[in-house]
N, C-alpha and C positions, 0 to 999 in steps of 0.2 A: 504494500500500500504506500502510495506517495505521501509526502508531507501534507499536501493540500487535501488529499482524500481523508487523511487522518483528522485534520482540523474540521472538515465538513462533518465527518461522522461524529466527532465530539460535540459539535454544535447541535446536531440533530438529537443527540442523546443527552444534551444539557450537561455535559461533563467537561466543558472548557475550563481550564485553570485561569487564574488572573493573568498569568504571563501569556497563555494561549489566546486570550481575548485580545490582548494588544497585538500579538502576532497575526491573528486572524483578520483584524480590522486593517492592519497594514497590508496584508496580502490582497484583500479585496480592493484596496485603493491603488495597488501597484499596476494593474493592467485590467482593461475592460473585459478581456477574455476570462480573467479570474472570476469576475462577477457572473459572467455567463455560465461558467462551470458550476458555480454555487447555485444559481437559479435552476439549472437543469437537474442538479441533484435533489433540490427541494421538490421540484415538480414530480420526480419519480417516487417520492416518499409520501404515500397517502396518509400515513399517520401524522406527518408533520403538517400537512395541509389542515388537518383538524386542529393541530396545536397552534397554528398561526392565528386563527380566530380567537382561541382561548388566551393566547399570550397578549394579543393586542387589547382585548377587553380588560384583562388583568392589569396591564401596564397603564391603561387609561384611568382605571379606578385608583391606582396607586400614585398617579402623577402628582397630586397635591400633597402627598405625605412627606414627612421630613426625610432628608437624605440619610442613608445608613452607611455603615462601613463597606468598603469596596469588596471585602471578602465574604459578605453575607449572602444568603440565598436570594434575598430580595434584590440586592444589587445585581446579581447575575440575571435575574428576571428582567430588570430594566435594561441591562446591556443586551439581553436576548431580544427584547422588544425593539431596541435601536437597530440591531442587525436585521430583524424581520422587516422593519420599516424600510431599511435600505433595500432589502430584497424586493419589496413591493414596488418601489421606484424602479429598480432594475428590471423587473418583469415588464413594466410598461415600456422601458427603453428597449428591451430585448425583442418585444413583439412588434413594436412600431418601427417603420422605416426610419433610418437615421443616417447622418453623414459623419462618420468618424474622421477626425482630422488626418488619420493615417492613410485614408483613401482619397484625399483631395489631390487632384492632379493639376499641375500648372503647365500650360503650353509655353515653352521657352522660345519657339520660333522654328522656321523652316524655310528652305529655299524654293519650294514649290507650293502648289495649292494644297491646303489642308482644310478639310471640312469635318464637322462633327454632327452626326445625326443623333438626336435625343431619343430617349426611350419611347417618346410619343410619335416619332417619325419625322420631326421637324429638323431640317438640315440647314446649317449655317457655317460660314467661314470662321476660322479662329484667328485671333490676333494675339501677339506676344503678350504674356502676362495674364491671359484669361485662365480661369480655374473651372473645374468641373469634377464630378465624381463618377458619372456613368455616361455611356454613349458609344457610338461606333464611329471610328475615324477612318477617313479615306485620304490617302496621301498620293498625289499625282506627280508625274515628271521623272524622266530618266536622270540619274545622277543626283537626285534630291534627297534630303533628309528632313525629318521632323523630330524635334526634341521635346521631351517632357520631363518633369521632375516631381518628386514628392517632398513633403515637409521634412522628412528624416534624411534627405540628401540623396535618396535613390534616384537614378536617372535612367530614362528609356529613350532609345533612338530607333526610328523605323525608316526604311527606305521607301522611295517613290514606288507606287504600285501596291503598297501594303494596305491591308484592312485589319484594324485592331479594335477590339471591343474592351471597354473598361466596364466591369460589372460589380454589383454590390455584393459584399460578403465579408467574412472575417479576414482581415488582412488585405493584401493587394491581390486582386484577381483580374487577369487579362486573358483574352482569347485572340490569338493571331490566326485569322482565317486564311490569310495568304501573305506572302512577302517575307522580308528579312527584318529582324529585330535584334538590337543589342541592349543589354541591361547591365548596369553597375548597381548592385543592390546592397544597401547598407545593412548592418546587422538587424535582424528581425526577431520578434518574440516567437517562441516555439509554438504558441497558439495562434499566431497571426503571420504565417509565412507569406511569401510572394508565390502565387500559383499562376503559371502560364499554361494555357491549354491551346493545342493546335488540332487540326483535323485527325491526327493519328496518335498524339501522345499528350502527356501532362507532365510538366516539370515543376518541382517544388523546391524552394530554397530559403534558407534563413540568412543569406548574405553571400553574394558571389558576383563574379563578372562572367557573362556568357553571351553567346551569339546563337541565334536560331534562324534557320531558313525553312519555311513551311509551305508545303503544297498540299493538294487534295489527297494524294496517295502516300507521300513520304515526308521525312523530316531529317534535317541535319542539324545537330546541336554540338557546339564546341564550348568548353569551359576554359576561360583564360586564367581565372583565379578562384580559389575556393572549391566548392563542390555542390552538386545538386542531385536530387533524386528524380529519375525519369521513369515514367510508367507508360507502357504501350497500351493504348486503349483496346486494341483488338483482343488481347488475351490477359490484360492486367499484369503482365510481366514487369518487374521493376529492376532498375539498375542504378547504381551510384556512380555518377560521372565525376571524376576527379580533375584536378587542375592539369591543363595541357592535354586533355583527352577530348575526343569527339566520338559521337555515336550517331548512327543513321538508323532510322526506323522506316519500315515499308509495310503498309497495310496488307500487302499481298503475300507476305511470308510469315511463318511462325518460328523461324530460326531464332535461337537465343540471342538476346541483345549482347553486344560486346563492344569494348572500346577499340578505337583505331588509332594508329600512329598518324600524327598530323604531318603530311608531306608538303614541302614547298611547291608552289605552282611553277610550271616550266617558264622559261624566258622566251620561248617562241610559240607561235600560234598561227593557224590558218583557218579561215572561214570555209566551211563546207557543210552540206546537209548531213554528212557522216561524222562530223567532228564530235568527239566524246565530250561528255559533260552536260549539265543541266542548263543548256543555253536557251534564252528567250530571244528569238530572232526578231530583228527590226527589218521588216520587208518580207517578201514572199519568194520562195525558191521556184524558178521557172526553168523548164527544160533540164532539170537535174543539177545544174551547176551555175546558174545565173541568179543572183539575188536582186530582185527588183524592189526599189524603194516603195514603201507604203506610208500612208498618212498616220501621224501620231498627234494626239491632242496635246497642245502645249499651253501652259498658263503663263502669260507675260505679267509678272507680279507688279512691275512698276506702272504698267498701263492698265492693269486690271482687266485684261481681255484674254480670251482663248483663241488660239489659232491652230491650224493643221500644218505641221511641218513634215517633210518627206525624208525618211531615214532608211538607210540600208546598213545593217550591221548586227551586232549581238550584245546581249546583256546577261550577266550572271552576278547578282548582287553579292552573293556569298557562296563559296569562298572567293570567287572572282574568276577571271579568264586567264590572265597571264601576268607574270612579274616583269615590271619595267626596269631596265638597267640604264645606266648613264648613257650608253651608246646605242640604245634601242632605236630602230627605225620602223616606220610603218609604210608598207608598199600597197598601192591600190591600182587596180586596172578597172576603169569605169567607162561608161558611155552615157551621153546625154543627147537629147534631140534638138537642143538649141544652145548656143554658147552661154555659159554662166560660170562664175566662180563657185566652187563647192567647198564645204567645210568638213573637217575631220574632228570629231568630238571624243574625248576620253574622260571618264569619271574614275577617280582613284581613291583607294583607301589603304591603310596599313594592313599587314597580315592579321592583326587583331581587330580589324574593321573600324579603326579610328579614321575619320574623314581626313583625306589629304588633298582634296581639291578637284575641281573640274577644269579641263583645259581644252583649248580649241586652236586648230591651225587652219589656214586657208590655202587652197590650191587654185592658182590662177589658170584659167583656161587657155590664155595666150601662151603660157609656158608648157602646156601639155597638148601639143597638136595631135589630132586624131590620125589613126592609120586608115587603111583603105576600108575597113569595116566600121570605122567610127570609134574604135577603142582608144582611150587615152591612158597613159601610165605615169604615175608619180611616186617618188620615194621621199618620205618626209621624216626628218630627224626629230627626235623627241625634244631637243632644246629649242625648236622653233614653235612649239605650242605655247600659246599665251593663256594666262590664268583668267578665268571668268570671275565675276564679282563674288567676294567671300572666300576666294581661294588664295593659298600662298603664292608668292611671286614666282616661284620656280617649282617645277615638278620634282619630287623627291625620289632619287634612285632607290629601288627596293620596294616602291609602292606597287600595289596590285591594281591592274586595270579591271574595273567591274563592267564598264560599258565602252564599246568601241563602235562607232558608226560614221558613215559618210552622210552628209545632209545637203539638201538644196533649200533648206528653210521652208518658207511658205510657197516657193515656186515649184510647181509640178512640171518638171522637164523630162520625165520618163527616165530618171536615174536608174541605171543598171550597173551592178558590180560583178565582174567576173573573177577578180582576185582581191582579197583583203587579208593581209598577213602581217604579223609582228616578227621582225627579224632581229637576231642578235648581231653584234658588231662583226663577227667573223663571217657572216653571210653577206 
């Protein structure tokens, strides 16, 4: 029996010592979850339910009588009544909806469009500094992040394209329906952990740093610091993921969960419909080996408007596509149906998913004359990429490219890409 269970039992049996009364009152005030545990125990005890009414009546009748010594039976009855009164207040708090400060979320900001749909279905944009406790978040835009924080210092960051629900419950409860999320979780009470649910698994932690990428059928979770408990929903199998470990879950398999060694990403990459990895393609593959640009909805935050931009490339928010080194080059072979300068876009993060910037380079069509079939070729050095607003001045070698694509922005000029690859210096 735990100490809390012992105190509650002694309370029910009216056998708390004077020292235990002080200890019990302090324990009740220590954590809201303790009061919940107390209320639940009382609710299960039918005998105590009858005692509550008797104790309250007796305490009311004795309220005007002189104070007696602390150690007397009457003193214990008064103390018992005080605890029972606290319990009555707690029952009301426990049964009625409430907003615990531990679950208040503050939107710190984001580089793309971020909207919050309330439990009633009302959707609105979020501004930095706004607070909420429940709702469903939608984050738009390639290479974007949205950041949130709790009062205890815990921080959550999600990538563009993610859908995240904040729900009511004991502790911090989140549901990542899709996308990538990173969390740095401050130490939590054992009775109020952070619980993150995805379509295939549930992670519970009392304080750690981790990243999770969730899809409908599978999940990849990596722990950078601390540990967390992972439960696969399909069979309730649990696994403790430790620091510097990663685990994948797949709803289609019943193989035992196991930790994997974290391997660095390669320094070369080539776009192909057969390329390995969980890539999300920007554009449509035509004739088996041609990637044709497709429209993507873009939110221009400064103008407050949405546009369709035409992209051809790939995205993998986590763990990423390729490691970028100091002498990395990007080679592209493309075709357009009318002359226009095109852009190359890269979003980057560190191996632990810390944001390291968005960068863009331009290819002048006058410097890339077409061949007889209209194909143009360009090789772009990494140091020619310029930072976009909010990014460091220079791309950091060793960063991971999470998004790589060619774009003609809002101009639909039939952009087709026959080759898009990341080359090491030796190549």
